[in-house]
C-alpha positions in Angstrom: 19.5 135.0 216.4 22.0 132.8 218.0 23.5 131.8 214.7 23.5 134.0 211.5 24.0 131.9 208.8 26.2 128.5 208.3 28.0 127.9 205.7 28.8 124.2 204.4 32.6 123.2 203.7 31.1 119.8 201.8 27.8 119.4 200.7 27.2 115.9 201.0 30.0 113.3 203.0 29.0 110.2 202.5 26.0 108.6 200.6 24.0 106.0 202.0 21.2 103.7 201.0 19.0 101.6 203.3 18.3 98.0 202.3 15.0 96.7 202.2 12.9 94.0 200.5 10.0 96.3 199.4 10.9 98.4 195.9 9.6 101.9 198.3 11.4 101.4 200.6 15.0 101.3 198.3 14.2 104.9 197.4 15.2 105.8 201.0 18.6 107.9 201.2 20.2 109.4 204.1 22.4 111.8 203.7 25.4 112.6 205.9 26.4 116.4 206.0 29.1 115.9 208.6 30.0 113.4 211.5 31.7 115.2 214.3 34.2 113.5 216.7 33.2 113.9 220.1 35.0 113.1 223.7 33.1 112.8 226.5 33.1 115.0 230.6 30.4 113.7 232.6 28.7 111.9 230.0 28.0 115.7 227.7 29.5 114.7 224.6 32.1 117.9 223.5 34.6 118.2 219.9 36.8 120.6 218.5 36.0 124.6 217.2 37.5 127.8 216.7 36.4 131.0 217.4 38.0 134.2 215.7 40.8 131.7 214.9 41.5 130.7 218.2 40.6 126.9 219.8 37.6 126.4 222.1 36.0 123.7 223.6 32.9 123.2 221.8 29.5 121.2 224.6 27.2 119.7 222.1 24.0 120.9 224.4 20.6 119.7 223.1 19.2 121.9 226.2 20.5 125.1 225.7 18.2 127.8 224.0 20.2 129.6 222.0 24.3 129.2 220.8 26.6 131.0 223.0 30.2 132.1 223.6 30.5 131.7 227.3 31.5 134.4 229.1 34.8 133.1 230.4 35.7 132.5 226.9 34.4 135.7 225.6 36.8 137.9 228.0 39.8 135.8 227.6 39.2 135.8 223.7 39.4 139.7 224.4 35.5 140.2 221.8 33.6 143.5 222.1 30.6 142.8 224.3 27.3 144.4 224.3 25.3 145.2 227.2 21.1 143.6 227.5 18.2 143.4 228.6 17.6 139.7 228.0 18.1 136.9 230.6 18.9 133.3 230.4 16.9 130.9 232.6 18.4 127.3 234.0 18.6 124.8 236.4 18.8 126.9 239.8 18.3 130.2 238.6 18.6 133.1 236.3 21.9 134.8 234.6 22.1 138.0 232.6 23.0 137.2 229.2 25.3 139.8 226.5 26.0 139.9 222.9 29.5 139.9 220.8 30.2 140.2 217.2 32.3 136.9 216.2 34.1 137.2 212.8 34.3 134.1 212.5 33.2 130.3 214.0 34.5 126.8 213.4 33.3 123.9 214.2 33.8 121.2 212.6 33.3 121.0 208.8 30.8 124.5 209.5 31.9 127.3 209.4 30.2 130.6 209.7 31.2 134.4 209.6 29.7 137.9 210.6 27.7 136.5 213.7 26.2 138.0 216.9 25.9 135.6 219.7 25.1 135.7 223.2 27.3 135.5 225.6 26.1 134.0 229.5 27.5 131.3 231.8 29.4 133.3 233.9 31.5 130.4 235.5 32.6 129.2 232.4 35.1 129.5 229.4 37.9 130.8 231.6 40.8 128.4 230.7 40.7 126.7 227.0 40.1 123.4 228.7 36.9 124.9 229.9 33.9 124.9 227.5 34.2 128.0 225.1 31.2 128.2 223.5 27.4 125.9 223.4 25.9 124.4 220.8 22.0 124.6 221.2 18.7 123.7 220.2 18.2 126.1 218.0 21.6 124.6 216.0 20.5 121.1 216.0 16.7 121.6 214.7 18.0 122.0 211.3 19.2 118.5 210.7 17.8 114.8 211.6 21.1 114.2 214.3 22.4 111.1 215.5 23.9 110.9 218.9 26.1 107.7 218.3 28.2 108.9 221.6 29.4 104.7 222.4 31.5 105.1 218.8 32.4 108.7 220.4 30.0 110.3 216.8 27.5 112.9 215.9 26.4 112.5 212.5 24.0 115.3 211.2 21.5 113.8 208.4 19.2 115.1 205.9 17.0 112.1 204.9 15.1 111.9 201.5 12.2 109.4 201.1 12.4 107.4 204.1 10.0 106.5 206.6 11.2 107.1 210.4 11.8 103.2 211.5 14.2 103.3 208.3 16.9 105.9 210.5 17.8 103.3 212.7 19.6 101.5 210.1 22.0 99.5 212.4 19.3 97.4 214.4 15.7 95.9 213.3 14.6 97.0 216.4 14.3 100.2 218.7 11.9 102.2 221.1 10.2 105.3 220.2 8.8 108.3 221.7 7.6 111.6 220.7 8.2 115.2 220.4 6.1 118.0 221.5 6.2 120.6 218.5 9.0 123.0 218.0 7.8 126.1 218.4 9.2 129.4 216.3 11.4 130.2 218.8 12.1 127.8 220.8 13.8 123.7 219.3 13.6 122.3 223.0 13.5 118.5 223.1 10.3 118.0 224.9 8.9 114.5 225.5 6.3 113.0 227.7 7.4 109.8 229.9 5.6 107.8 232.6 7.8 107.5 236.5 5.5 104.8 238.8 3.0 105.4 236.4 2.6 109.9 236.4 3.1 111.4 233.6 5.7 113.6 233.1 7.2 116.5 230.8 11.3 115.5 230.3 13.3 117.9 228.5 16.0 115.6 226.2 19.1 117.5 227.8 22.8 116.5 226.4 24.3 118.8 228.3 23.3 117.7 232.4 26.0 114.9 232.9 22.9 112.5 234.9 18.9 112.0 234.6 17.2 114.5 237.3 13.8 115.0 238.4 12.4 117.2 240.4 11.2 117.3 243.8 7.4 118.4 242.8 8.0 115.7 240.6 9.1 113.0 242.4 6.6 113.3 245.6 3.7 113.2 242.7 5.3 109.2 242.5 5.6 108.9 245.7 9.0 109.4 246.0 10.2 112.5 248.3 13.1 113.3 250.8 13.1 111.7 254.4 11.2 108.4 253.3 12.9 105.3 254.0 15.7 104.5 251.1 15.5 108.5 249.5 19.2 109.5 250.7 21.3 113.3 251.1 23.2 113.6 247.7 26.2 116.4 247.4 24.8 119.7 246.1 24.3 120.7 242.3 25.3 123.9 240.8 22.9 125.6 238.1 23.5 127.9 235.5 23.6 130.9 238.1 26.3 129.0 240.1 24.3 128.8 243.5 24.3 125.3 244.7 21.1 123.2 245.2 20.4 120.8 247.9 20.1 117.1 245.8 19.0 113.4 247.2 19.0 110.1 245.2 15.9 107.9 245.2 14.7 104.6 243.9 11.9 104.6 241.4 9.5 101.1 240.4 9.2 102.2 236.7 10.4 105.2 233.9 8.3 104.1 230.2 9.7 106.2 228.3 8.4 105.7 224.5 7.4 102.2 224.8 11.1 101.5 226.6 10.8 100.2 230.2 13.6 100.9 233.1 13.0 99.2 236.2 14.6 99.9 239.9 15.8 103.1 238.2 17.9 105.1 241.0 17.9 108.8 239.9 19.0 112.4 241.7 16.3 114.6 243.2 16.7 118.2 242.8 14.3 121.5 243.4 15.4 121.8 239.5 13.7 125.4 238.9 12.4 126.5 242.1 14.7 129.4 242.1 13.0 130.3 238.2 10.1 132.3 239.1 7.9 134.7 236.7 6.5 137.9 238.4 2.6 138.0 238.0 1.4 140.8 235.7 0.2 143.2 238.3 1.9 141.3 241.2 5.5 140.9 242.8 4.3 137.8 243.9 6.7 134.9 242.5 6.3 131.8 240.9 7.7 129.4 239.0 7.4 129.3 235.1 4.5 127.2 233.9 6.9 125.6 230.9 9.4 124.0 232.9 9.9 120.6 231.8 8.8 118.3 235.8 12.8 116.4 234.9 15.8 116.0 232.4 16.8 113.3 230.5 20.5 113.6 230.5 23.8 112.6 229.1 23.8 109.0 230.8 20.6 108.4 229.0 22.0 109.4 225.3 25.5 107.1 226.5 23.6 104.1 227.2 21.6 104.5 223.9 22.3 105.6 220.2 19.7 108.3 219.5 18.0 109.9 216.4 15.7 112.9 216.3 13.7 113.7 214.2 12.3 117.1 214.9 10.1 117.5 211.9 8.9 114.1 212.6 8.1 115.4 216.2 10.3 111.5 217.2 13.1 110.1 219.4 14.5 106.9 217.9 16.9 105.3 219.9 18.5 101.2 220.2 20.0 100.4 224.0 24.1 100.5 223.9 25.3 98.5 226.6 25.5 100.5 230.4 23.5 102.3 233.4 20.3 103.9 232.0 20.6 106.1 234.6 24.1 107.4 236.6 24.0 109.1 239.8 27.0 110.4 241.0 28.0 110.1 244.6 31.3 109.7 246.9 33.0 106.1 246.6 29.4 104.8 244.6 28.7 103.5 241.2 25.3 103.1 239.8 24.2 100.2 238.9 22.9 99.1 235.6 19.4 99.4 235.1 19.3 98.6 231.7 15.9 98.2 229.7 13.1 95.6 228.2 10.4 96.5 225.7 7.2 98.2 227.9 4.3 95.3 227.4 2.1 97.0 224.9 
């Protein structure tokens, strides 16, 4: 497993009691285990860390199955690498994984020793300013996590005797989205939303700078490359580093939970077309059945204050301002698409 043993440098950093008119609700306590100060590159949250005493840039990535060291950082730090038969699947391809033993890992107030970690991401971590470590979904599954990117913070919480709505302690109004139950070996955050009335699955992925929708899903929603108003955009690269063509299209409505964004402009790409599984007894490949239809990226997290409750299978969020979805095009600024509460 990616993280074998985590140790807290402080058991409780702060204790906050939520005000409530009802006596039963006043028992709610939120223990803040840690607050990570984050910066952002391309919307995605980063923080500082250390591997064997050497500084690394840490990407907080809810879209990664496992936490891992990037291949460039492992070689730069001269870690002893072990080959494996594992392959990591991601946007537009797969890459081979290796393993490395790390004596000491530190991220904020968290420390861990004697770790056997995945090593992947062949194009990352070659310099100290690049991504050296990815803190993935396997870590965040242990906490209620508050993503407050507008205030450069990610907070790891342990609520006690709290109703889900009490965790939105900064506001009385909020949006709610259900999450799929986490699997024993899969802590990815999957929700279901509708795009132009079509139900789709979406991965909540802080590691993706922008929100992406697959070409097949966009087509089901009535938007496809070649249509009037659907414009070619710059190629993007996935985990394997190979470029993929993209387009920008406009979607009349996008509903996540009880929030609605109208006239949303989204980047369209064949997200997982290169991720193919061989059927039993056949050399014919097929796209994996468990892959999401779209990726709800860090642009969404930047525009919202989000609390993820893995045990309650829920995401609570409030609109913080700015464009909900962004598209990266030369000489173009994405127009804001502020949300509105969906009609019941």
